[in-house]
N, C-alpha and C positions, 0 to 999 in steps of 0.2 A: 849760615843765615837762618836755617830752620830752627837751630837750637836757640838762637837769640830771640826768635819770635815766639817760641813756646811759652815763656812766662807771660808775655802779653796776651796770648790767646787764653790762657787760664784766667788772667785778670779780667778779660772781657766776659768770659763765661761766668765767672763769679759774680760780676756786677749784674749781668743779665739774670742770673738765678736769684740774687737778692731783690732785684726789681720786681720779679714775679712772685717769689715765694714769701717775702715779708708781708705784703698786703694780704695774701692768702692765709698766712699764719695768724695775722691779726684778726681776720674775719672769723677763723675757727675759734680763737680765744674768746671773741665777743659772743659767739653762739653758745659756748659751754660755761662761761663764767657768769654766775648769778650773784650779784652783790648780796652779802649777808647769808648766802647758802652754800657757797663754794662752787664746785664743779657739778654741772647737771647737763644731761643729754636730752632734756625734755624737748628742746627745740627741734631735735631730729626725730625723736620717737613720736611726736605729735603731727608730723607732716602728713602722713597717709590719712589720718582722721580729720585733717583740717577741712573746713567747709570750702568747697569749690576746687580743691586741689585735683582730684581725680578727673572731674569734668573738664577743667581747663587744660590739663595735660593731654587728655584724650583728644580734645578739640585741636590742640596744636599738632599732635601726631597725625591726625586725619588730614589736616591742612597740609602738613609736610609731605605725606604720601601722595596726595592729589597734585601738589605743586611739582614734585619730582617727576611724576608720571607725565604731566602736561609739558613741562619744559624739556624733558628728554625727547618725547615724541615730536616736539616742535623743532628742536635744535639739531638732533642727530641727523635726520635726513637732509636738513637745510645745509649743515656744514659739509657733509659728504658731497652733496650736489654742487655746492659752491666750489669745493676743491677739484671736482672732476670736470664740471662744465663751464664755470665762470670764475676762474681764479683772479681775473682783473677786478671783480667786484668785491674782493676780500676787504680792501680798506674801507669801502662804503659800509659793508655789513659790520665791520669792527667798530666803526664810529657809531652806528645806530645802536649796537648792543652795549656800548659804553655810556650812552646817554643817561641811564638811570643813576650813574655815579655822580653826575654833575647837576641833576635836578634835585633840589632840596625836598626832603620828605613832606614838609608842610605844603609846598606848592603841588606836589604829587597828590596829596590827600585833598587839597582844595579843588583840583581838577576832577577827582573822582566824585566828590560831593556835588559839584556842579552838574555832572552828567546824571547822577542819581536823582537830583531834584528836577532836572529838565525832562527826564524820561516820563515820569508819571503825569506831568503837566501837559505834555504835548502828545502823548501816546496812550491816553486813558481809554480811548475808544478802539484801540487796536489790540491784537493778540500779544504784542510786545510788552504791554503793560504787565501781564502776568510774569513775563521774564524778569522785569525789574523787581518784582516782588519776590520771586523765587531766589534770585542771587543774593538777596539780603536776609535770607532766613538765618535766625540766630543759632539754630542747631548746627548748621553747616553753611557759613557765609561764603558762597562761591565768589563774591566780589573780592574777598581776601586772597583766594587762590589766584585770581587774575592779577591782582596787584603784586603778589609774591612772585609770580612768573616773570613779570616785567622787572622786578628788582633783582631776580636771580640771573637774568640774561648775561650781564658782564662776567660773572664767575663761571657759569656753565660754558659760555663761548670760549673763554680762555682755557679752561680745562680740556674741552674737546679739541680745540685747535692745537694745543700742545700734544695731545695724543695722536692726532692725525699727522702731525709733522714727523713723528717718530716712525711711521710706517709708510710703505708704498701703496697707497690706496688704489691707484690706477691699476697696478699690476694685480693686486688681489681681486679687484672687480672683474678685470678682463679674464683672469684665470677661471673665476667662478662662472662667468658668462660662457666661456668656451666649453665648459663642462655641462652646459645646458641649464644652468640656474637662471631664474628670472631676476629682475632687478631687486625686488624685495628679498628673495632668497640669498642673493649675493651680499646684500647689506647685513642680513641676520647671521648668515653662516660664515662669511669670509671677513667682514669688516668688524662687526661687533666683538667677536672673541679677541681681537687684537686691541680693542679699546677698553678692556676691563679696568685698567688703572685709571684712565681718564673718566670713565663712567662712575667709578667709585669716588673720585675726587669731586666730580660735579654733584653727585648725590650727597656727599658729606657737607659740602659748602651750602647746598640748598637747605639741608636739614638744619644746619647751624643758623642759617639766616632766619628760617621760619620760627624756630624755637626762641630765638633772641629778639625778634622784631617787636617793637613796642609802639612806635609813633603812629603808624598807619592804623593798626587795629584799635588803639586807644582812641584816636580821634574819630574813627568811624563808629565807636560805641560798642565794640565787641570785647570779650574777655578771654583771650587765649592765655597761655601759660605766663608769658612775660608780663602781661597786664595784671594777672592775678598776683604775681610776686610784688608788683608795685602797690596794689591795693592792700595786700596783707601787711606790707611794711608800715602802713600808717597806724596799725593797732598792735601788731606783733612783729617788732623789728628783728628780734632774734630768729624767729622762724623764717622771715623773709631772707635774711642773710644766709641761714642754713640751707635753704633751698637753692640759693644762688651758688653757694659753694659746691653743693652736690651736682648742680647742673654743669659747673665748670669742670669738675672731676670727670663726669660722664663724657663731656665733650673731649677732654684730653684722652680718655680711654678709647673713644671712637677714633680719634686721630691716630693713636698708636696702632690700633687694630688695622686701620686703613693703610698705614705705612708698612706694617708687616705683610698684609695681603698683597700690596703692590710689589714688595720685595720678593715674595714667593713667586708671583706671576712672572717677574723679570727673570728670576733664576730658572724657572721651568722653561721659559721661552728660549733662554740662552742655551740650555742643555738640549732642547729639541732641535 
């Protein structure tokens, strides 16, 4: 039976490879083929000097770092506490964390805009007015961090929940507590080292989400990396596609590195 299925497996893998690689190859050809001039790599060599590239990329990376820090600080203690103290509430938390997947981004942005407009109108004479101004700062829009945290909840929760299912959290915490560790020390020294793979997965998914998010940032009037690519595409189509290709390749490289790190972690754990 295995021998009979082998050709079908190769056929499925071949079709999947064609599905992903043919559009990628066509994009690469589009970026290097200049009509009337032959092959040219100007679309790639001019990326770093393009107006707005560095600032938009740095902004996206800063937003990604802030989002990863906030969502992990929020979700790791919550998921561990949920598994230890209130396992019956797990379905409720799972549904709540999955809500961003069913809410359309347009509706999400409309709600954010409504709150941002309501705040200055009704809180202009209170200290909270300055808060609404600060979170909309163009140099570092905190409002985008808050929006990305909500959007990342489904992916981070799934990654952490899968990691916690693979270990005996209660035994680890009780062993750490019996050795005199406080609750924060038990979480940091006993639980987190066994969640490296889950933390890496959550980090990578959040990073990919922030770098590729377009709708929310564009409608709110900010220009991170994805919005810059869209804007450049109107005047420099080849450069826009070249940046997209490089972004995709970097994302694949990070995914492979993450898979390798996770495999080494599992191997070291099994040997230990």
